[in-house]
C-alpha positions as CSV (number, residue, x, y, z in Angstrom):
1,M,106.4,120.6,85.6
2,E,103.4,122.7,86.6
3,K,103.8,124.9,83.5
4,L,103.8,121.8,81.2
5,L,100.7,120.4,83.0
6,T,98.8,123.6,82.5
7,E,99.9,123.8,78.8
8,I,98.8,120.2,78.0
9,V,95.4,120.8,79.6
10,V,94.9,124.0,77.6
11,R,95.9,122.2,74.4
12,L,93.6,119.2,75.1
13,Q,90.7,121.5,75.8
14,K,91.2,123.4,72.6
15,A,91.4,120.2,70.6
16,Y,88.5,118.3,72.1
17,G,86.1,120.8,73.6
18,E,83.1,119.2,75.1
19,R,84.4,115.7,74.2
20,L,87.1,116.0,76.8
21,V,85.7,114.3,80.0
22,S,88.8,114.3,82.2
23,V,92.5,114.9,82.3
24,I,94.3,113.0,85.1
25,L,98.0,113.0,86.2
26,Y,99.2,109.6,87.5
27,G,102.5,107.8,88.1
28,S,105.6,109.1,89.9
29,A,104.7,112.7,89.2
30,A,101.5,112.2,91.2
31,T,103.2,110.4,94.1
32,G,106.0,112.9,94.5
33,D,108.6,110.2,93.5
34,H,109.4,111.8,90.2
35,H,113.0,112.2,89.0
36,A,113.3,114.2,85.8
37,A,116.2,112.2,84.3
38,F,114.4,108.9,84.5
39,S,110.7,109.5,85.1
40,D,107.9,110.2,82.7
41,I,105.0,112.5,83.3
42,N,102.0,110.3,82.7
43,I,98.6,111.7,81.6
44,L,95.3,109.9,81.3
45,C,92.9,111.6,78.9
46,V,89.3,110.5,79.0
47,L,87.1,111.3,76.0
48,S,83.4,110.9,75.3
49,E,84.3,109.0,72.1
50,I,87.5,108.0,70.3
51,S,87.5,107.7,66.6
52,P,90.1,108.6,63.9
53,R,88.8,112.2,64.3
54,E,89.9,112.3,67.9
55,L,93.2,110.7,67.0
56,A,93.8,113.3,64.3
57,S,92.8,116.2,66.7
58,G,95.4,115.1,69.2
59,E,98.2,114.3,66.8
60,D,100.1,117.6,67.2
61,I,99.6,117.6,71.0
62,F,100.9,114.1,71.4
63,R,103.9,114.9,69.2
64,W,104.6,118.0,71.3
65,W,104.2,116.0,74.6
66,R,106.7,113.3,73.4
67,E,109.1,116.1,72.6
68,Q,109.0,117.1,76.2
69,G,110.3,113.6,77.1
70,S,107.1,111.7,78.1
71,P,104.9,109.2,76.4
72,S,101.7,110.2,74.6
73,P,98.7,110.6,76.9
74,L,96.7,107.4,77.5
75,L,93.4,107.7,75.7
76,L,90.2,106.0,77.0
77,T,86.5,106.6,76.8
78,E,84.6,106.6,80.1
79,H,83.0,103.3,79.1
80,E,86.3,101.7,78.3
81,L,87.7,102.9,81.7
82,A,84.9,101.0,83.6
83,A,85.0,98.0,81.3
84,S,88.8,97.4,81.5
85,A,89.2,97.8,85.2
86,D,89.5,94.0,85.5
87,C,92.3,93.4,83.0
88,F,94.3,96.5,84.0
89,A,94.0,96.0,87.8
90,I,97.6,96.9,88.5
91,E,97.5,100.1,86.5
92,F,94.1,101.2,87.9
93,H,94.9,100.4,91.5
94,D,98.0,102.6,91.2
95,I,96.1,105.4,89.5
96,Q,93.3,105.2,92.0
97,R,95.7,105.4,95.0
98,H,97.7,108.3,93.6
99,H,96.3,110.6,91.0
100,R,95.6,114.3,90.5
101,L,92.6,115.6,88.6
102,L,93.8,118.3,86.2
103,H,90.6,118.9,84.4
104,G,87.0,117.8,84.3
105,K,85.2,114.9,86.0
106,D,86.8,112.7,88.6
107,V,86.3,109.3,86.9
108,I,88.9,107.5,89.1
109,T,88.1,107.8,92.8
110,A,84.9,105.8,92.6
111,L,86.1,103.4,89.9
112,A,85.2,99.7,90.8
113,I,88.3,97.6,90.2
114,D,87.6,93.9,89.7
115,D,90.5,91.9,91.3
116,R,89.7,88.5,89.9
117,F,92.8,88.5,87.6
118,Y,94.9,90.7,89.9
119,R,97.3,88.1,91.2
120,A,97.7,86.5,87.7
121,Q,98.5,89.9,86.2
122,V,101.1,90.7,88.8
123,E,102.8,87.4,88.2
124,H,102.5,87.7,84.5
125,D,104.0,91.2,84.4
126,L,106.9,90.2,86.8
127,R,107.8,87.2,84.6
128,A,107.4,89.2,81.4
129,K,109.7,92.0,82.6
130,L,112.2,89.5,84.0
131,L,112.4,87.8,80.6
132,R,112.7,91.2,78.9
133,V,115.7,92.2,81.2
134,R,117.4,88.9,80.4
135,Q,116.8,89.3,76.7
136,K,118.2,92.9,76.7
137,A,121.2,92.0,79.0
138,G,122.2,89.2,76.6
139,G,123.2,91.8,74.1
140,M,124.8,94.2,76.5
141,L,127.2,92.3,78.8
142,S,130.2,93.6,77.0
143,N,129.0,97.2,77.1
144,P,128.8,98.4,80.8
145,D,127.3,101.7,79.9
146,L,124.3,100.2,78.0
147,L,123.8,97.6,80.7
148,R,123.8,100.2,83.5
149,R,121.3,102.3,81.6
150,M,119.0,99.3,81.0
151,L,119.0,98.4,84.7
152,L,118.4,102.0,85.7
153,D,115.4,102.2,83.3
154,S,113.9,98.9,84.5
155,V,114.1,99.4,88.3
156,S,111.1,101.7,88.5
157,T,108.9,99.0,86.9
158,F,110.0,96.4,89.4
159,C,109.4,98.8,92.3
160,V,105.8,99.1,91.0
161,L,105.4,95.3,90.7
162,F,107.0,94.6,94.0
163,R,104.5,97.0,95.6
164,H,101.6,95.0,94.1
165,A,103.2,91.8,95.3
166,L,103.1,93.3,98.8
167,I,99.5,94.3,98.4
168,L,98.7,90.7,97.4
169,R,100.2,89.6,100.7
170,G,97.8,91.9,102.5
171,I,100.3,94.7,103.1
172,D,99.4,98.4,102.6
173,A,102.5,99.1,100.6
174,P,104.0,102.6,100.4
175,A,104.2,104.7,97.2
176,S,107.9,105.5,97.5
177,K,110.2,103.2,95.5
178,R,112.7,103.1,98.3
179,E,110.1,102.3,100.9
180,V,108.7,99.6,98.7
181,M,112.1,98.0,98.5
182,E,112.6,98.2,102.3
183,R,109.3,96.5,102.8
184,A,109.9,93.9,100.1
185,R,113.3,93.0,101.8
186,D,111.4,92.3,105.1
187,V,108.5,90.5,103.6
188,F,110.1,88.4,100.9
189,A,113.5,88.0,102.5
190,I,115.3,89.5,99.5
191,D,118.6,91.4,99.2
192,A,117.4,94.9,98.4
193,A,121.0,96.2,97.7
194,P,120.9,96.0,93.9
195,F,117.7,97.9,93.7
196,E,118.8,100.5,96.3
197,Q,122.0,101.1,94.4
198,L,120.1,101.8,91.2
199,L,117.7,104.1,93.1
200,D,120.8,105.9,94.5
201,V,121.9,106.6,91.0
202,R,118.5,107.8,89.9
203,E,118.3,110.1,92.9
204,G,121.8,111.5,92.4
205,R,123.3,109.9,95.5
206,L,125.7,107.7,93.6
207,K,127.5,108.0,90.2
208,A,126.5,105.5,87.6
209,R,130.2,104.7,86.9
210,D,130.6,103.5,90.5
211,I,128.3,100.6,89.8
212,D,129.7,97.4,88.3
213,P,126.6,96.3,86.3
214,V,127.5,92.6,85.6
215,P,127.6,91.4,89.3
216,L,124.7,93.7,90.0
217,L,122.7,92.1,87.2
218,A,123.2,88.6,88.7
219,S,121.8,89.7,92.1
220,Y,119.1,91.7,90.5
221,L,117.8,88.7,88.5
222,K,118.0,86.4,91.5
223,E,116.0,88.7,93.8
224,I,113.3,89.3,91.2
225,S,112.9,85.5,90.8
226,Q,112.5,85.2,94.5
227,V,109.6,87.7,94.5
228,I,108.0,85.9,91.6
229,D,108.1,82.6,93.5
230,A,106.5,84.3,96.4
231,V,103.7,85.6,94.2
232,D,103.2,82.2,92.6
233,Q,102.6,80.7,96.0
234,I,99.9,83.2,97.0
235,E,96.5,81.4,97.0
236,K,95.0,81.3,93.5
């Protein structure tokens, strides 16, 4: 991974020159909870301006980065970063808590995050992701392999959102997905087993074929709904 990080910084520097304000690594690769088969390498690229010229300059880099198995870098100007800290509170809280400066100015550590919409965003994202899982599962119940893969792909997102549900309850939640689930089990009185089984597969402790995805789905959806209800009851 280090070789890839060095390479993308070099390419971004060459493409943008002085317009490149900052390159920041965030997500599981910054927390030490990265698993190559399931996790992306997330990059935030801050520029002094973003126009079609900047998009064109980065086209080859972004295509190359996607070929490495990760999404294109997130592009923001420094002004946009500060102005959008209220509507992306979840994302910026996570980046602020765990990030690594790869190049340039540290625009994250002192970022002021407005939490007025934080609780609503956590509930919105939980409900939206739950609906998405149901929508996908409705077309996969007869295909165990597809259903397993969908559940494995989704569990990381719910770990992130459960961590923020814990923070809303005043708990200094850990970064590790497994520790988040352990804490969520205690605080929200959920059955963490379906999440822990999926994490076991992601971490190579369990074979995917050893999981029966249909009963796991039922428990998975039930426990997610329970956390949503808890977030909904937090003082608004």
